Structures are given as C-alpha cells and as structure tokens.
MMTF fields as JSON, N, C-alpha, C and O atoms, coordinates in Angstrom:
{
  "mmtfVersion": "1.0.0",
  "mmtfProducer": "UNKNOWN",
  "numBonds": 467,
  "numAtoms": 468,
  "numGroups": 117,
  "numChains": 1,
  "numModels": 1,
  "chainsPerModel": [1],
  "groupsPerChain": [117],
  "chainIdList": ["A"],
  "bondAtomList": [4, 2, 8, 6, 12, 10, 16, 14, 20, 18, 24, 22, 28, 26, 32, 30, 36, 34, 40, 38, 44, 42, 48, 46, 52, 50, 56, 54, 60, 58, 64, 62, 68, 66, 72, 70, 76, 74, 80, 78, 84, 82, 88, 86, 92, 90, 96, 94, 100, 98, 104, 102, 108, 106, 112, 110, 116, 114, 120, 118, 124, 122, 128, 126, 132, 130, 136, 134, 140, 138, 144, 142, 148, 146, 152, 150, 156, 154, 160, 158, 164, 162, 168, 166, 172, 170, 176, 174, 180, 178, 184, 182, 188, 186, 192, 190, 196, 194, 200, 198, 204, 202, 208, 206, 212, 210, 216, 214, 220, 218, 224, 222, 228, 226, 232, 230, 236, 234, 240, 238, 244, 242, 248, 246, 252, 250, 256, 254, 260, 258, 264, 262, 268, 266, 272, 270, 276, 274, 280, 278, 284, 282, 288, 286, 292, 290, 296, 294, 300, 298, 304, 302, 308, 306, 312, 310, 316, 314, 320, 318, 324, 322, 328, 326, 332, 330, 336, 334, 340, 338, 344, 342, 348, 346, 352, 350, 356, 354, 360, 358, 364, 362, 368, 366, 372, 370, 376, 374, 380, 378, 384, 382, 388, 386, 392, 390, 396, 394, 400, 398, 404, 402, 408, 406, 412, 410, 416, 414, 420, 418, 424, 422, 428, 426, 432, 430, 436, 434, 440, 438, 444, 442, 448, 446, 452, 450, 456, 454, 460, 458, 464, 462],
  "bondOrderList": [1, 1, 1, 1, 1, 1, 1, 1, 1, 1, 1, 1, 1, 1, 1, 1, 1, 1, 1, 1, 1, 1, 1, 1, 1, 1, 1, 1, 1, 1, 1, 1, 1, 1, 1, 1, 1, 1, 1, 1, 1, 1, 1, 1, 1, 1, 1, 1, 1, 1, 1, 1, 1, 1, 1, 1, 1, 1, 1, 1, 1, 1, 1, 1, 1, 1, 1, 1, 1, 1, 1, 1, 1, 1, 1, 1, 1, 1, 1, 1, 1, 1, 1, 1, 1, 1, 1, 1, 1, 1, 1, 1, 1, 1, 1, 1, 1, 1, 1, 1, 1, 1, 1, 1, 1, 1, 1, 1, 1, 1, 1, 1, 1, 1, 1, 1],
  "groupList": [{"groupName": "UNK", "atomNameList": ["N", "CA", "C", "O"], "elementList": ["N", "C", "C", "O"], "formalChargeList": [0, 0, 0, 0], "bondAtomList": [1, 0, 2, 1, 3, 2], "bondOrderList": [1, 1, 2], "singleLetterCode": "X", "chemCompType": "L-PEPTIDE LINKING"}],
  "groupTypeList": [0, 0, 0, 0, 0, 0, 0, 0, 0, 0, 0, 0, 0, 0, 0, 0, 0, 0, 0, 0, 0, 0, 0, 0, 0, 0, 0, 0, 0, 0, 0, 0, 0, 0, 0, 0, 0, 0, 0, 0, 0, 0, 0, 0, 0, 0, 0, 0, 0, 0, 0, 0, 0, 0, 0, 0, 0, 0, 0, 0, 0, 0, 0, 0, 0, 0, 0, 0, 0, 0, 0, 0, 0, 0, 0, 0, 0, 0, 0, 0, 0, 0, 0, 0, 0, 0, 0, 0, 0, 0, 0, 0, 0, 0, 0, 0, 0, 0, 0, 0, 0, 0, 0, 0, 0, 0, 0, 0, 0, 0, 0, 0, 0, 0, 0, 0, 0],
  "groupIdList": [1, 2, 3, 4, 5, 6, 7, 8, 9, 10, 11, 12, 13, 14, 15, 16, 17, 18, 19, 20, 21, 22, 23, 24, 25, 26, 27, 28, 29, 30, 31, 32, 33, 34, 35, 36, 37, 38, 39, 40, 41, 42, 43, 44, 45, 46, 47, 48, 49, 50, 51, 52, 53, 54, 55, 56, 57, 58, 59, 60, 61, 62, 63, 64, 65, 66, 67, 68, 69, 70, 71, 72, 73, 74, 75, 76, 77, 78, 79, 80, 81, 82, 83, 84, 85, 86, 87, 88, 89, 90, 91, 92, 93, 94, 95, 96, 97, 98, 99, 100, 101, 102, 103, 104, 105, 106, 107, 108, 109, 110, 111, 112, 113, 114, 115, 116, 117],
  "secStructList": [7, 7, 7, 2, 2, 2, 2, 2, 2, 2, 2, 2, 2, 2, 2, 2, 2, 2, 2, 2, 2, 2, 2, 6, 7, 1, 6, 6, 6, 7, 2, 2, 2, 2, 2, 2, 2, 2, 2, 2, 2, 2, 2, 2, 2, 2, 2, 2, 2, 2, 2, 2, 2, 2, 6, 6, 7, 7, 7, 7, 7, 7, 7, 6, 6, 1, 7, 7, 7, 3, 3, 3, 6, 6, 3, 3, 2, 2, 2, 2, 2, 2, 2, 2, 2, 2, 2, 2, 2, 2, 2, 2, 2, 2, 2, 2, 2, 2, 2, 2, 2, 2, 2, 2, 2, 2, 2, 2, 2, 2, 2, 2, 2, 2, 2, 2, 7],
  "xCoordList": [2.87, 3.575, 3.745, 4.198, 3.377, 3.448, 3.832, 3.597, 4.41, 4.759, 3.842, 4.142, 2.739, 1.86, 1.34, 1.435, 0.794, 0.226, 1.315, 1.125, 2.448, 3.56, 4.044, 4.332, 4.129, 4.563, 3.585, 4.007, 2.291, 1.279, 1.391, 1.293, 1.593, 1.763, 2.994, 2.934, 4.101, 5.342, 5.256, 5.754, 4.628, 4.448, 3.524, 3.792, 2.448, 1.524, 2.214, 2.04, 2.985, 3.727, 4.732, 4.949, 5.335, 6.275, 5.612, 6.184, 4.416, 3.706, 3.271, 3.305, 2.867, 2.517, 3.758, 3.675, 4.898, 6.139, 6.529, 7.083, 6.241, 6.513, 5.662, 6.161, 4.391, 3.514, 4.019, 4.064, 4.394, 4.933, 6.181, 6.318, 7.078, 8.317, 8.026, 8.629, 7.112, 6.795, 6.27, 6.652, 5.405, 4.782, 5.358, 4.887, 6.367, 7.015, 5.982, 5.929, 5.172, 4.073, 4.452, 4.075, 5.187, 5.384, 6.844, 7.588, 7.253, 8.627, 9.675, 10.729, 9.405, 10.385, 10.271, 11.083, 9.29, 9.139, 9.872, 10.583, 9.698, 10.347, 10.638, 9.86, 11.745, 12.021, 12.058, 11.506, 12.687, 12.775, 11.386, 11.053, 10.596, 9.237, 8.399, 7.594, 8.581, 7.833, 8.163, 7.269, 9.438, 9.833, 9.202, 8.702, 9.218, 8.608, 7.111, 6.589, 6.428, 4.986, 4.7, 3.785, 5.474, 5.272, 5.513, 4.752, 6.561, 6.849, 5.775, 5.348, 5.343, 4.298, 2.963, 2.289, 2.598, 1.341, 1.358, 0.393, 2.461, 2.577, 2.584, 1.961, 3.279, 3.303, 1.904, 1.518, 1.146, -0.227, -1.072, -1.74, -1.041, -1.862, -1.349, -2.134, -0.047, 0.505, 0.039, -0.313, 0.037, -0.484, -1.965, -2.428, -2.689, -4.112, -4.275, -5.112, -3.461, -3.518, -3.161, -3.826, -2.108, -1.692, -2.77, -2.981, -3.449, -4.563, -5.69, -6.268, -5.998, -7.029, -6.662, -7.519, -5.398, -4.931, -5.053, -5.512, -4.637, -4.696, -6.123, -6.352, -7.085, -8.49, -9.175, -10.364, -8.441, -8.998, -9.877, -10.627, -9.793, -10.607, -9.967, -10.66, -8.653, -7.932, -7.243, -6.461, -7.527, -6.917, -6.345, -6.904, -5.239, -4.606, -5.129, -4.914, -5.8, -6.275, -5.254, -4.304, -5.455, -4.57, -4.879, -5.992, -3.904, -4.099, -3.048, -1.852, -3.485, -2.526, -1.647, -0.665, -1.967, -1.212, -0.209, 0.407, -0.046, 0.842, 2.089, 2.087, 3.149, 4.431, 4.413, 5.141, 3.595, 3.594, 4.566, 4.62, 5.345, 6.272, 5.481, 4.677, 5.724, 4.985, 5.94, 7.023, 5.534, 6.317, 6.021, 6.874, 4.819, 4.349, 3.164, 2.68, 2.694, 1.507, 0.344, -0.003, -0.235, -1.374, -1.005, -1.899, 0.291, 0.728, 1.678, 2.877, 1.135, 1.98, 2.843, 2.513, 3.923, 4.829, 4.077, 4.344, 3.16, 2.417, 1.631, 1.377, 1.25, 0.491, 1.347, 0.865, 2.602, 3.497, 3.704, 3.677, 3.908, 4.084, 2.805, 2.865, 1.649, 0.379, 0.198, -0.269, 0.56, 0.4, 1.292, 0.863, 2.515, 3.389, 2.791, 2.782, 2.294, 1.658, 0.439, 0.247, -0.375, -1.574, -1.226, -1.875, -0.217, 0.19, 0.736, 0.391, 1.574, 2.128, 1.012, 0.962, 0.127, -0.972, -1.861, -2.251, -2.18, -3.03, -2.395, -3.065, -1.12, -0.447, -0.368, -0.553, -0.1, -0.036, -1.413, -1.519, -2.461, -3.816, -4.22, -4.777, -3.945, -4.326, -3.552, -4.138, -2.244, -1.438, -1.696, -1.668, -1.945, -2.283, -3.62, -3.759, -4.604, -5.908, -5.782, -6.408, -4.978, -4.761, -4.144, -4.54, -3.171, -2.537, -3.518, -3.535, -4.332, -5.339, -6.327, -6.69, -6.764, -7.7, -7.062, -7.736, -5.787, -5.096, -5.058, -5.261, -4.8, -4.749, -6.118, -6.219, -7.154, -8.51, -8.858, -9.433, -8.514, -8.786, -8.023, -8.563, -6.778, -5.972, -6.566, -6.625, -6.998, -7.607, -8.93, -9.234, -9.718, -10.993, -10.765, -11.473, -9.796, -9.477, -8.981, -9.332, -8.168, -7.678, -8.818, -8.828, -9.769, -10.931, -11.792, -12.301, -11.949, -12.73, -12.059, -12.727, -10.746, -10.015, -10.125, -10.247, -10.082, -10.237, -11.62, -11.757, -12.64, -14.01, -14.251, -15.005, -13.617, -13.811, -12.983, -13.355, -11.874, -10.95, -11.071, -10.335],
  "yCoordList": [26.018, 24.752, 24.387, 25.196, 23.165, 22.685, 21.214, 20.503, 20.775, 19.356, 18.654, 17.544, 19.285, 18.739, 17.345, 16.429, 17.175, 15.883, 14.816, 13.697, 15.157, 14.221, 13.828, 12.659, 14.8, 14.518, 13.591, 12.674, 13.818, 12.957, 11.536, 10.575, 11.394, 10.072, 9.369, 8.188, 10.083, 9.479, 9.109, 8.059, 9.961, 9.644, 8.439, 7.546, 8.42, 7.287, 5.996, 4.954, 6.064, 4.887, 4.45, 3.255, 5.4, 5.075, 4.301, 3.336, 4.708, 3.997, 2.602, 1.659, 2.466, 1.137, 0.242, -0.938, 0.802, 0.031, -0.36, -1.438, 0.512, 0.158, -1.03, -1.938, -1.022, -2.159, -3.407, -4.493, -3.237, -4.347, -4.918, -6.136, -4.062, -4.519, -5.184, -6.204, -4.614, -5.15, -6.581, -7.428, -6.847, -8.161, -9.02, -10.132, -8.505, -9.213, -9.809, -11.017, -8.911, -9.347, -9.446, -10.406, -8.473, -8.392, -8.094, -9.006, -6.854, -6.48, -7.16, -7.558, -7.295, -7.885, -9.408, -10.066, -9.946, -11.405, -12.003, -12.999, -11.399, -11.857, -10.625, -10.301, -9.941, -8.66, -8.733, -7.857, -9.742, -9.818, -9.992, -9.35, -10.861, -11.075, -9.809, -9.471, -9.112, -7.879, -6.809, -6.125, -6.664, -5.672, -6.025, -5.143, -7.296, -7.713, -7.412, -6.901, -7.728, -7.473, -5.976, -5.54, -5.188, -3.737, -3.151, -2.297, -3.602, -3.081, -3.489, -2.676, -4.749, -5.205, -4.5, -4.063, -4.397, -3.721, -2.259, -1.746, -1.59, -0.173, 0.001, 0.928, -0.879, -0.802, -0.996, -0.31, -1.936, -2.156, -0.898, -0.458, -0.324, 0.86, 2.087, 2.958, 2.156, 3.248, 3.13, 4.133, 1.917, 1.696, 2.068, 2.661, 1.712, 2.062, 3.582, 4.107, 4.282, 5.749, 6.332, 7.251, 5.799, 6.323, 6.096, 6.948, 4.962, 4.715, 5.714, 6.267, 5.941, 6.919, 8.323, 9.076, 8.667, 9.978, 10.059, 11.065, 8.988, 8.975, 9.118, 9.749, 8.537, 8.629, 9.883, 10.092, 10.704, 11.953, 11.784, 12.693, 10.619, 10.358, 10.98, 11.568, 10.85, 11.389, 12.685, 12.715, 13.732, 15.029, 15.557, 15.338, 16.245, 16.824, 18.247, 19.102, 18.488, 19.83, 20.59, 20.007, 21.869, 22.701, 22.437, 22.694, 21.929, 21.597, 22.329, 22.217, 23.066, 23.853, 23.012, 23.527, 21.741, 20.915, 19.992, 19.147, 20.15, 19.265, 20.026, 21.254, 19.274, 19.882, 20.569, 21.537, 20.076, 20.594, 19.852, 20.11, 18.925, 18.12, 17.089, 16.339, 17.069, 16.17, 15.136, 15.482, 13.869, 12.801, 12.699, 12.298, 13.062, 13.087, 14.051, 14.452, 14.425, 15.287, 14.639, 13.486, 15.368, 14.935, 13.882, 13.316, 13.599, 12.579, 13.203, 13.326, 13.592, 14.223, 13.2, 12.016, 13.664, 12.839, 12.12, 10.951, 12.799, 12.228, 10.984, 10.121, 10.885, 9.705, 8.446, 7.399, 8.538, 7.382, 6.976, 5.79, 7.956, 7.665, 7.053, 6.107, 7.589, 7.04, 5.59, 4.76, 5.279, 3.911, 2.935, 1.823, 3.331, 2.491, 2.288, 1.179, 3.379, 3.306, 2.387, 1.57, 2.517, 1.696, 0.21, -0.609, -0.131, -1.537, -2.067, -3.177, -1.301, -1.729, -1.887, -2.889, -0.904, -0.956, -2.167, -2.858, -2.428, -3.563, -4.872, -5.725, -5.032, -6.279, -6.438, -7.542, -5.369, -5.448, -5.787, -6.594, -5.183, -5.481, -6.924, -7.603, -7.389, -8.756, -9.779, -10.711, -9.602, -10.566, -10.468, -11.479, -9.264, -9.1, -9.74, -10.387, -9.563, -10.189, -11.708, -12.398, -12.226, -13.675, -14.203, -15.254, -13.469, -13.903, -13.839, -14.737, -12.792, -12.702, -13.852, -14.43, -14.186, -15.312, -16.624, -17.463, -16.818, -18.027, -18.093, -19.158, -16.968, -16.94, -17.217, -17.926, -16.669, -16.917, -18.395, -18.997, -18.983, -20.407, -21.275, -22.259, -20.922, -21.702, -21.622, -22.626, -20.443, -20.294, -21.035, -21.66, -20.968, -21.68, -23.184, -23.873, -23.689, -25.118, -25.526, -26.596, -24.678, -24.983, -25.025, -25.868, -24.126, -24.13, -25.373, -25.955, -25.77, -26.986, -28.212, -29.068, -28.273, -29.387, -29.38, -30.434, -28.174, -28.068, -28.533, -29.218, -28.144, -28.532, -30.019, -30.643, -30.588, -31.987, -32.897, -34.043, -32.375, -33.25, -33.235, -33.94],
  "zCoordList": [-4.453, -4.365, -2.899, -2.089, -2.576, -1.204, -1.209, -2.187, -0.135, -0.012, 0.987, 1.427, 1.344, 2.385, 2.034, 2.851, 0.838, 0.456, 0.379, 0.857, -0.219, -0.311, 1.089, 1.345, 1.981, 3.354, 4.067, 4.771, 3.895, 4.511, 3.966, 4.728, 2.675, 2.078, 2.637, 2.977, 2.734, 3.228, 4.701, 5.105, 5.508, 6.93, 7.089, 7.893, 6.329, 6.389, 5.959, 6.592, 4.9, 4.436, 5.497, 5.694, 6.17, 7.237, 8.36, 8.867, 8.755, 9.816, 9.368, 10.159, 8.112, 7.599, 7.602, 7.941, 7.226, 7.25, 8.675, 8.893, 9.648, 11.049, 11.496, 12.16, 11.135, 11.457, 10.744, 11.322, 9.492, 8.708, 9.378, 9.495, 9.812, 10.46, 11.802, 12.135, 12.563, 13.895, 13.819, 14.626, 12.859, 12.757, 11.623, 11.384, 10.932, 9.825, 8.865, 8.635, 8.321, 7.467, 5.993, 5.322, 5.487, 4.044, 3.698, 3.338, 3.802, 3.423, 4.299, 3.802, 5.567, 6.471, 6.544, 7.195, 5.894, 5.863, 4.668, 4.802, 3.516, 2.279, 1.419, 0.522, 1.684, 1.015, -0.52, -1.187, -1.075, -2.538, -3.161, -4.156, -2.563, -3.068, -2.887, -3.755, -1.777, -1.521, -2.554, -3.053, -2.871, -3.886, -5.225, -5.923, -5.591, -6.857, -6.877, -7.868, -5.786, -5.717, -5.759, -6.458, -5.018, -5.029, -6.418, -6.873, -7.085, -8.423, -9.434, -10.254, -9.373, -10.289, -10.028, -10.96, -8.763, -8.422, -8.815, -9.382, -8.511, -8.865, -10.384, -10.903, -11.096, -12.562, -13.144, -14.09, -12.571, -13.046, -12.872, -13.808, -11.675, -11.421, -12.174, -12.55, -12.393, -13.187, -14.639, -15.261, -15.176, -16.534, -16.6, -17.575, -15.557, -15.479, -15.52, -16.255, -14.717, -14.703, -16.062, -16.541, -16.686, -17.99, -19.045, -19.907, -18.983, -19.908, -19.644, -20.58, -18.375, -18.032, -18.495, -18.956, -18.371, -18.841, -20.361, -20.901, -21.05, -22.516, -23.029, -24.061, -22.315, -22.719, -22.183, -22.423, -21.468, -20.953, -19.73, -19.373, -19.078, -17.896, -16.655, -15.824, -16.532, -15.378, -15.771, -16.721, -15.055, -15.29, -13.99, -12.915, -14.097, -12.917, -12.746, -13.605, -11.659, -11.373, -10.543, -10.02, -10.429, -9.618, -8.155, -7.695, -7.427, -6.02, -5.178, -5.446, -4.178, -3.389, -2.467, -1.933, -2.266, -1.33, -2.018, -1.367, -3.325, -4.079, -4.527, -4.617, -4.805, -5.151, -6.51, -6.731, -7.405, -8.767, -9.659, -10.862, -9.088, -9.88, -10.666, -10.112, -11.963, -12.846, -13.443, -13.916, -13.418, -14.027, -15.52, -16.311, -15.881, -17.263, -17.283, -16.225, -18.468, -18.487, -17.725, -17.977, -16.82, -15.988, -14.946, -14.317, -14.743, -13.788, -12.757, -13.005, -11.607, -10.584, -9.841, -9.785, -9.289, -8.489, -7.374, -7.095, -6.752, -5.631, -6.023, -5.183, -7.276, -7.726, -7.634, -7.2, -8.036, -7.939, -6.481, -6.152, -5.615, -4.187, -3.619, -2.833, -4.014, -3.551, -3.994, -3.214, -5.231, -5.731, -4.973, -4.664, -4.67, -3.846, -2.454, -1.921, -1.88, -0.564, -0.6, 0.301, -1.627, -1.765, -1.825, -1.174, -2.596, -2.711, -1.386, -0.982, -0.711, 0.577, 1.615, 2.328, 1.694, 2.654, 2.399, 3.34, 1.145, 0.803, 1.244, 1.826, 0.971, 1.344, 2.855, 3.368, 3.568, 5.033, 5.599, 6.522, 5.059, 5.536, 5.237, 6.1, 4.036, 3.657, 4.487, 5.039, 4.57, 5.323, 6.822, 7.525, 7.312, 8.729, 9.064, 10.102, 8.189, 8.413, 8.389, 9.194, 7.472, 7.421, 8.702, 9.205, 9.227, 10.475, 11.638, 12.479, 11.698, 12.766, 12.691, 13.715, 11.483, 11.33, 11.765, 12.364, 11.478, 11.929, 13.451, 14.034, 14.09, 15.542, 16.154, 17.155, 15.567, 16.061, 15.901, 16.808, 14.753, 14.534, 15.524, 16.03, 15.804, 16.753, 18.161, 18.87, 18.557, 19.892, 19.975, 20.991, 18.909, 18.887, 18.983, 19.718, 18.254, 18.3, 19.685, 20.182, 20.307, 21.655, 22.661, 23.559, 22.516, 23.426, 23.216, 24.174, 21.966, 21.684, 22.328, 22.908, 22.212, 22.81, 24.34, 24.964, 24.939, 26.38, 26.841, 27.855, 26.071, 26.433, 26.213, 26.959, 25.197, 24.881, 25.799, 26.055, 26.281, 26.998, 28.439, 29.128]
}
C-alpha cells in the first residue's frame, strides 16, 4: 500500500489550480459554475467507468503505488481523484487556449492598424 499515485495526482491538481488562480481561468473566474461543471464532468466519466466495470472492460490490477482504498469493486479512490483532475485540467487548458488566441488576435489587429494608419 502506497500513496505515491494519489500524492502525484494531488500535487499535479494543486499546480493546475495555481495556474487557474493566477490567470482566473475557471474556478477563480466563476466558482459556482466551475463546481457544477466539475461535478457534471466527473459524474459523466464516473458513469463511464462504472459501465466499463459492469461490462468487464475495466479491471483494477494490483498496483504497488496505489492506496488500495476502493470506492466500489474495481473502482479505486485514485480514479475519482484522477477524474476530478482531468476535468479541471481540461477546462484550464481550453479556457487558457481561448484567452491566448484572443490576445494573439488583438495583437494582430493592432499591428494591422499600425501598418494601415
């Protein structure tokens, strides 16, 4: 039994949250909406996992880096943490990319105006 994988997930999620807080992309921009999106996204992927488990597609193997804590048969605690992390990371990447594209478009437009004027 080890907490290595869980610790890596939590540290990684912490750094994503720091980026999120620094640029106010998701959780720090609209907290209530972010919680709703995280819960819905995690619920969707959790349902997906449970369906995969029910059909025998997803199986939990013996892993030396996991806690061994199970939320349900074949569903380790780390899976729930990973799904939350996945949803947060996806939203930060999508919203961050959108903001970068807006900045590039604004700079391009400013350069066009400078050249034209």
